[in-house]
Structure formats: C-alpha cells, structure tokens
ZAMARGU-4260 file (C-alpha; in steps of 0.2 Angstrom, whole numbers, plus 5000, padded with zeros to 4 digits):
<rodrens>
0) 5088/5269/5061 | 5090/5284/5045 | 5100/5270/5035 | 5088/5257/5036 | 5076/5268/5029
5) 5087/5273/5015 | 5090/5257/5014 | 5072/5252/5011 | 5067/5268/5001 | 5081/5265/4986
10) 5074/5246/4985 | 5055/5249/4991 | 5048/5237/4976 | 5060/5223/4983 | 5056/5230/4999
15) 5034/5228/4994 | 5039/5210/4987 | 5047/5204/5003 | 5031/5211/5015 | 5020/5204/5001
20) 5028/5187/5001 | 5028/5185/5021 | 5010/5190/5024 | 5004/5179/5009 | 5015/5164/5018
25) 5010/5168/5036 | 4990/5165/5027 | 4993/5150/5019 | 5002/5144/5037 | 4988/5149/5048
30) 4972/5150/5039 | 4975/5138/5025 | 4975/5140/5004 | 4958/5143/5001 | 4956/5154/5014
35) 4971/5163/5006 | 4965/5162/4991 | 4949/5169/4993 | 4954/5185/5002 | 4968/5188/4989
40) 4953/5187/4977 | 4942/5201/4988 | 4960/5212/4988 | 4962/5211/4969 | 4943/5216/4966
45) 4943/5229/4978 | 4959/5237/4969 | 4949/5237/4952 | 4934/5244/4959 | 4945/5259/4967
50) 4957/5261/4952 | 4940/5261/4941 | 4933/5274/4954 | 4949/5284/4955 | 4948/5285/4934
55) 4930/5292/4934 | 4921/5274/4933 | 4903/5278/4937 | 4889/5264/4937 | 4877/5275/4934
60) 4885/5279/4918 | 4887/5260/4911 | 4869/5258/4915 | 4863/5273/4906 | 4872/5268/4890
65) 4864/5251/4892 | 4849/5255/4892 | 4850/5269/4877 | 4859/5253/4867 | 4842/5245/4871
70) 4831/5259/4867 | 4840/5264/4850 | 4841/5246/4846 | 4859/5246/4840 | 4859/5227/4841
75) 4853/5222/4823
</rodrens>
C-alpha cells in the first residue's frame, strides 16, 4: 500500500489525468454526450467563480465601478 501511494504521488498529474478521463468516459457511456458536456460546463463555471472568489473578486465592487463609470460619463 505504501508503494502504491508513493507511485501515485510521484506521478500525481498522470494519476489525475487518468482519473478524470475515466470519469468522463463513464459519464459519456451512461448519461450521454450532451449531459456530460453540460456537467463539465457547470464544473468549469464553478471553478472560475471559485478562483475569482479566492483572488478577492467582489460583485459589489464590479457593480460599483460600473455605476461610477456611468456617473462620471467616461463613455465620451
């Protein structure tokens, strides 16, 4: 068991690639192409939102900046 963990952690990228490939292949077989594509799209959107949140992204700040842009008439 210890040797298996060493092998996995020394080749972690390959292990993740194989795991994700297997999951996607099983989803394609059992639920179909479009449902799998939809799930992958939702996961990617969730990843992007999580990444932005981790980096300090704030919807309130974006809305505030947009409103200030309209108030200051920066469009001309």
